[in-house]
N, CA, C and O of each residue as an XYZ file, in Angstrom:
336
protein
N     127.641    112.248    113.912
C     126.294    112.469    113.390
C     126.155    111.887    111.987
O     125.147    111.252    111.677
N     127.150    112.096    111.145
C     127.099    111.592    109.770
C     127.014    110.065    109.748
O     126.301    109.495    108.922
N     127.736    109.407    110.647
C     127.706    107.949    110.736
C     126.314    107.472    111.087
O     125.844    106.479    110.531
N     125.639    108.161    112.004
C     124.289    107.787    112.410
C     123.327    107.909    111.225
O     122.483    107.036    111.019
N     123.449    108.958    110.469
C     122.582    109.162    109.309
C     122.816    108.056    108.281
O     121.864    107.522    107.712
N     124.073    107.715    108.047
C     124.402    106.655    107.100
C     123.844    105.312    107.569
O     123.309    104.554    106.760
N     123.958    105.010    108.842
C     123.429    103.758    109.378
C     121.905    103.706    109.246
O     121.344    102.658    108.923
N     121.247    104.815    109.493
C     119.795    104.865    109.349
C     119.394    104.673    107.892
O     118.418    103.983    107.599
N     120.143    105.283    106.983
C     119.866    105.131    105.551
C     120.047    103.675    105.132
O     119.238    103.140    104.373
N     121.092    103.045    105.618
C     121.307    101.623    105.313
C     120.156    100.781    105.839
O     119.672     99.884    105.148
N     119.722    101.062    107.044
C     118.597    100.333    107.629
C     117.331    100.507    106.808
O     116.574     99.555    106.614
N     117.103    101.706    106.332
C     115.932    101.958    105.478
C     116.008    101.141    104.200
O     115.014    100.557    103.770
N     117.182    101.100    103.594
C     117.345    100.346    102.345
C     117.156     98.849    102.586
O     116.501     98.175    101.791
N     117.717     98.329    103.660
C     117.558     96.902    103.963
C     116.085     96.582    104.206
O     115.576     95.572    103.721
N     115.415     97.433    104.949
C     113.986     97.231    105.189
C     113.177     97.303    103.911
O     112.237     96.530    103.727
N     113.527     98.219    103.028
C     112.822     98.354    101.759
C     113.019     97.104    100.908
O     112.062     96.576    100.341
N     114.246     96.639    100.820
C     114.549     95.451    100.009
C     113.854     94.206    100.565
O     113.268     93.430     99.810
N     113.919     94.020    101.874
C     113.289     92.850    102.490
C     111.763     92.912    102.359
O     111.121     91.919    102.016
N     111.202     94.070    102.630
C     109.755     94.231    102.521
C     109.260     94.052    101.097
O     108.191     93.484    100.873
N     110.028     94.532    100.144
C     109.662     94.384     98.740
C     109.678     92.916     98.334
O     108.746     92.439     97.686
N     110.730     92.201     98.710
C     110.833     90.783     98.362
C     109.709     89.978     99.011
O     109.135     89.093     98.376
N     109.397     90.276    100.252
C     108.321     89.576    100.952
C     106.965     89.949    100.345
O     106.123     89.084    100.103
N     106.771     91.220    100.108
C     105.496     91.702     99.578
C     105.221     91.282     98.148
O     104.071     91.283     97.711
N     106.265     90.921     97.414
C     106.044     90.515     96.021
C     105.175     89.265     95.933
O     104.566     89.006     94.896
N     105.113     88.495     97.007
C     104.272     87.296     97.019
C     102.783     87.626     96.995
O     101.969     86.795     96.592
N     102.429     88.817     97.419
C     101.006     89.181     97.501
C     100.678     90.478     96.750
O      99.596     91.042     96.912
N     101.606     90.930     95.946
C     101.395     92.189     95.219
C     100.139     92.110     94.350
O      99.932     91.144     93.616
N      99.322     93.130     94.449
C      98.071     93.296     93.704
C      96.948     92.370     94.163
O      95.906     92.316     93.511
N      97.128     91.643     95.262
C      96.058     90.798     95.788
C      95.221     91.601     96.777
O      95.695     92.572     97.366
N      93.993     91.188     96.945
C      93.110     91.862     97.898
C      93.486     91.478     99.328
O      94.136     90.459     99.561
N      93.073     92.297    100.263
C      93.314     92.022    101.677
C      92.688     90.686    102.064
O      93.288     89.909    102.807
N      91.502     90.424    101.570
C      90.811     89.172    101.896
C      91.598     87.967    101.382
O      91.746     86.971    102.090
N      92.093     88.057    100.171
C      92.865     86.959     99.579
C      94.140     86.689    100.379
O      94.503     85.538    100.622
N      94.805     87.754    100.779
C      96.041     87.617    101.562
C      95.733     86.972    102.910
O      96.465     86.092    103.363
N      94.664     87.404    103.540
C      94.287     86.829    104.849
C      93.941     85.345    104.739
O      94.252     84.565    105.639
N      93.296     84.954    103.634
C      92.981     83.539    103.434
C      94.251     82.710    103.234
O      94.383     81.625    103.799
N      95.179     83.222    102.433
C      96.415     82.492    102.145
C      97.365     82.449    103.332
O      98.049     81.451    103.560
N      97.400     83.549    104.090
C      98.353     83.683    105.196
C      97.617     84.131    106.458
O      97.764     85.277    106.882
N      96.828     83.241    107.064
C      96.026     83.641    108.234
C      96.874     84.141    109.405
O      96.404     84.947    110.208
N      98.107     83.673    109.506
C      98.997     84.134    110.573
C      99.903     85.266    110.122
O     100.782     85.701    110.867
N      99.690     85.739    108.914
C     100.532     86.790    108.345
C     101.623     86.188    107.470
O     102.050     85.054    107.682
N     102.055     86.942    106.510
C     103.127     86.517    105.608
C     104.450     86.696    106.338
O     104.814     87.817    106.696
N     105.172     85.607    106.562
C     106.378     85.655    107.384
C     107.626     85.089    106.727
O     108.734     85.323    107.210
N     107.468     84.344    105.626
C     108.627     83.687    105.025
C     108.722     83.981    103.536
O     107.715     84.042    102.831
N     109.942     84.160    103.076
C     110.176     84.344    101.649
C     109.957     83.032    100.923
O     110.327     81.971    101.425
N     109.358     83.099     99.747
C     109.114     81.896     98.948
C     109.029     82.293     97.481
O     108.802     83.458     97.155
N     109.211     81.324     96.611
C     109.024     81.559     95.186
C     107.544     81.797     94.915
O     106.687     81.267     95.623
N     107.240     82.602     93.880
C     105.846     82.758     93.473
C     105.424     84.198     93.348
O     106.224     85.073     93.019
N     104.156     84.433     93.615
C     103.592     85.763     93.511
C     103.147     86.094     92.092
O     103.269     85.282     91.175
N     102.634     87.295     91.938
C     102.105     87.772     90.663
C     103.102     87.637     89.524
O     102.727     87.268     88.411
N     104.359     87.931     89.789
C     105.376     87.917     88.737
C     106.315     86.717     88.842
O     107.381     86.693     88.227
N     105.901     85.714     89.637
C     106.663     84.481     89.798
C     108.135     84.743     90.136
O     109.036     84.186     89.509
N     108.356     85.585     91.120
C     109.719     85.885     91.560
C     110.272     84.722     92.364
O     109.524     83.894     92.885
N     111.605     84.674     92.457
C     112.222     83.663     93.303
C     112.342     84.236     94.713
O     112.382     85.454     94.888
N     112.399     83.379     95.700
C     112.448     83.816     97.100
C     113.569     84.829     97.304
O     114.733     84.550     97.015
N     113.208     85.997     97.802
C     114.192     87.036     98.086
C     114.489     87.964     96.929
O     115.232     88.932     97.093
N     113.928     87.693     95.761
C     114.199     88.531     94.589
C     113.511     89.885     94.727
O     112.307     89.943     94.975
N     114.263     90.974     94.568
C     113.629     92.287     94.615
C     112.849     92.557     93.332
O     113.096     91.928     92.303
N     111.917     93.485     93.400
C     111.144     93.865     92.224
C     111.653     95.206     91.697
O     112.653     95.742     92.173
N     110.950     95.720     90.721
C     111.318     97.019     90.167
C     111.226     98.123     91.218
O     111.905     99.143     91.102
N     110.402     97.933     92.232
C     110.314     98.935     93.304
C     111.663     99.095     94.002
O     112.087    100.212     94.299
N     112.329     97.980     94.261
C     113.657     98.038     94.886
C     114.685     98.637     93.942
O     115.560     99.395     94.362
N     114.577     98.293     92.663
C     115.509     98.863     91.681
C     115.379    100.388     91.640
O     116.380    101.097     91.551
N     114.148    100.884     91.704
C     113.933    102.339     91.699
C     114.461    102.976     92.976
O     115.056    104.053     92.931
N     114.250    102.325     94.108
C     114.755    102.854     95.382
C     116.282    102.899     95.378
O     116.875    103.859     95.869
N     116.918    101.868     94.830
C     118.386    101.852     94.743
C     118.898    102.962     93.832
O     119.899    103.608     94.141
N     118.219    103.184     92.719
C     118.619    104.259     91.811
C     118.506    105.620     92.500
O     119.393    106.464     92.377
N     117.421    105.818     93.215
C     117.250    107.072     93.954
C     118.353    107.232     94.988
O     118.925    108.315     95.110
N     118.662    106.184     95.732
C     119.712    106.252     96.753
C     121.066    106.566     96.125
O     121.808    107.404     96.638
N     121.389    105.902     95.025
C     122.667    106.173     94.343
C     122.756    107.616     93.878
O     123.805    108.251     93.979
N     121.644    108.124     93.368
C     121.619    109.515     92.898
C     121.796    110.487     94.062
O     122.528    111.469     93.943
N     121.133    110.219     95.181
C     121.265    111.090     96.351
C     122.705    111.114     96.858
O     123.219    112.169     97.228
N     123.350    109.956     96.873
C     124.740    109.884     97.331
C     125.653    110.644     96.370
O     126.514    111.414     96.794
N     125.456    110.419     95.083
C     126.312    111.060     94.078
C     126.118    112.571     94.005
O     127.090    113.324     93.942
N     124.858    113.014     94.013
C     124.561    114.446     93.815
C     124.444    115.233     95.120
O     124.465    116.464     95.111
N     124.321    114.525     96.230
C     124.157    115.162     97.551
C     122.857    115.953     97.670
O     122.698    116.761     98.585
N     121.924    115.717     96.736
C     120.614    116.366     96.748
C     119.688    115.578     95.826
O     120.140    114.740     95.046
N     118.397    115.853     95.921
C     117.449    115.207     95.026
C     117.475    115.882     93.670
O     117.375    117.106     93.585
N     117.606    115.105     92.614
C     117.629    115.607     91.257
C     116.631    114.778     90.440
O     116.937    113.662     90.020
N     115.445    115.331     90.221
C     114.392    114.594     89.532
C     114.813    114.140     88.149
O     114.463    113.035     87.733
N     115.540    114.949     87.443
C     115.984    114.598     86.084
C     116.913    113.385     86.092
O     116.871    112.565     85.175
N     117.740    113.272     87.110
C     118.712    112.177     87.180
C     118.066    110.840     87.540
O     118.683    109.788     87.374
N     116.838    110.879     88.028
C     116.189    109.636     88.457
C     115.142    109.138     87.473
O     114.426    108.179     87.763
N     115.048    109.762     86.341
C     114.063    109.320     85.335
C     114.495    108.069     84.641
O     113.783    107.569     83.770
């Protein structure tokens, strides 16, 4: 059971990191703007976006998620003070 939970947690982190890197290309843009730029949907990592990230580069959102994950592993519980 513990192995399954760990695998699911890893999958969540990988999905978060990939989604963050992909989404950074359109962060803070309107739905209409995104649809015009990517009529078939955003499917490939590329340099650019609001903060001019390089393809695959995580943003601060991923850094915060990693910090939370590290804290959960270390403390075995959520500790709001440790994640500030």
